[in-house]
N, C-alpha and C positions, 0 to 999 in steps of 0.2 A: 242120418236119422231125421224123420219128419215128426212134427208135433201135431197131435189131434186133440182138440178141446173137447172135454167130456164132463158135463155137470160142474162147470166152473173150474176144472183143473185140466192140466195137460197130461196126456199119456204119450208114451213113445211108441211110434209105429215104425217097424223095420222095413226099409225100402233100400234097394240097391241104387247107388248113384252112378249115373252115366255122364259122359262128356256132353256138352251142348250139341243137339242134332235135331233133325226134322222128324218129330214124333207126333205131329198134329194129324191124327188119323181117326176115322176114314176120311178120304177126300175124293172128289170126282176125278176120274180119268177121262180126258176128252181128246177127241181127234181135232187138231187144228189144221185147217186147209189153207193153203196160200198159193201165190203165183197167179197163173191164169188158167182158164179152161184148157187151152192148148198145151200149156206146160205147168201142170198142177202138181202140188206135193202135199203130203200129209205128215204131220209130226204129232205123235201122241204125247200129251203133257199131263202131268199130275200137279204141277205147280201152277194152278189156275184158280181164280177166285173173283168174287164180287167185291168191289171196293166202294161203290156209291150207287144210290138209287135214283137221284135226280141231280145232274143228268145220269142216266144209266151208264155205269162204267165197270170194266172188268180189268183183270191183269193176267198176264201169262209170263212165266219166267223161262228163259232159254239160254243154254250154254252158247257161247260165241262160236264154238267149233261146229255146231250143228248146221246142217245144210239149209234148214229153213230160216236160220237167224238172219242171214243177209237178204234173203228173199223178202222177209217181213220188214226188215230195217229199211230197205230201198223202196218197197211199194207202200209201206205204212198202212197196210190193211191185212186182215185175215178173218177167218170165220171159225168160231168154236162150234163143234158138232157133238152133241151128247151121244153117249155110248150106251147101248142096250146089251142084254145077254146075247142076242143074235150077232152083235158086232164086236164082242169082246175079243175074240181071237184075231180079228182083223186089226183091232186097235193095238193089241200086243205086238203084232207083226210090224205095224207102222212105227212102233216105238223102238224096235231093235234093228231095223233095216234102214239104210240111208237112201234118200232120194237121189243122191249123187250116182248111185249104181243101178237103180231100178225105178220103174214107174209104179208107185204103190197103188194107185187107182186101178191100173190094169192087173197087177198081180193079185189084188184082193177083190177083183170084180166089183168095184165101187163106182158110182156114177158121179162125175163132176158136173155141176150145174152152175152157171154164172150167177153170182149173187144179184140181188135186186138193187142194192145200194153200193156195192163194191164190185171191183173187177175180179177179185179172187173168187174161186169156186167154193160152193158148199157141197156137202155130201148128201145126195138125194136120199140115201137109205137111213140117215139119222132122223129121229123124231123131232129134233129141234136144231135149227141152225141160227147161230147168233153172229150177225155181221158186225164187224168192228173196224174202226179207224184209229190208228195209233196217235196218241196225243203227246206222249213223252216216253223216252227210254231212260231208265235209271240203272246205271252200272252198280252192281251190288257185291260182286266177288266171283264165285263160280258161275253165276247166272246174271243176266241182265233182265230187269223187269220191264215189260212193255205195258204201259198204262194206255187203255184204249176206250173210246166211247162206243157204246152200242148204237149203231145207226139203223138196225133193222133186225127183226126176228121172224123166222118162218117156222110153222109147225105142221106136223103131219095130220091131215084131216081125219085119219082113222081113229084118232083119240079125242075127237070132238063129239059131244053128244047133241041131241036135238035142241037143247037149250043154248048151244053155243059155248058150253063149258069145256075146257081142255083138261083131259084126265092124263096128265103126264106120268103119274105113278103107275099107270096100267101098261106102260110101254116096256117095262122090264129093265129099268135103269140099273147100272152097276156102280160100285165104288171101289177105290183102291186103298188097301191098308197094309202097310209094312211089307211091300213086295208081292201082295196077293190081291186078286180081284174077287169081289163078292157081289152077289145080287142083293138088292134091297129086299127086306123081308117084311115082317109083321108090322102093321100100323099100330103105333102105341098111343097116339093122340094127335090132335090138331092144334095149331098155334092158338094159344090162349085158353086151352081146355082146363088148365089147372085153376083158373080163377072164374070160370064160367059158372053162373048160378044154375043149379038143377031145377028143372020144372016140376 
């Protein structure tokens, strides 16, 4: 039972209790590219996030048995490639097939392009490529977390306007929620709108 405070008193709210688990949804589903342009691989990851703004740092968490784990551990670099509606089926495929058995770039007709700041490839078809260098690997349990510094970002010029502003949300980004993919929908507000003074 959960308690909800109402007018100075607590009322009981019925909720079902589950064991501890990953229920922080929705989250981004991203394609992480690694290796080299000649021997490139993609792993789709939902356990990814921003951890620091200055220096810009991100994290990805990978199971040790995944093919990409050793590639990233040894090279200490990777790229996070954002996923759009046009790429969601390819992202799903790259999450359920192993690079040990197939060339995912070839199978999904994706283009590996050498990063500017890293040797690992980025995915040309993605609207945003985030080049990363691993700073620390933290063993956690089922997954190890790779903490990485962002060393470069490239964006698709199609989403730039004449004033040089990048309109990322017009690219058709998707999110992952409890085993399902969703397209981002209606704009509800901009950061800080709740306290902005009306003119």
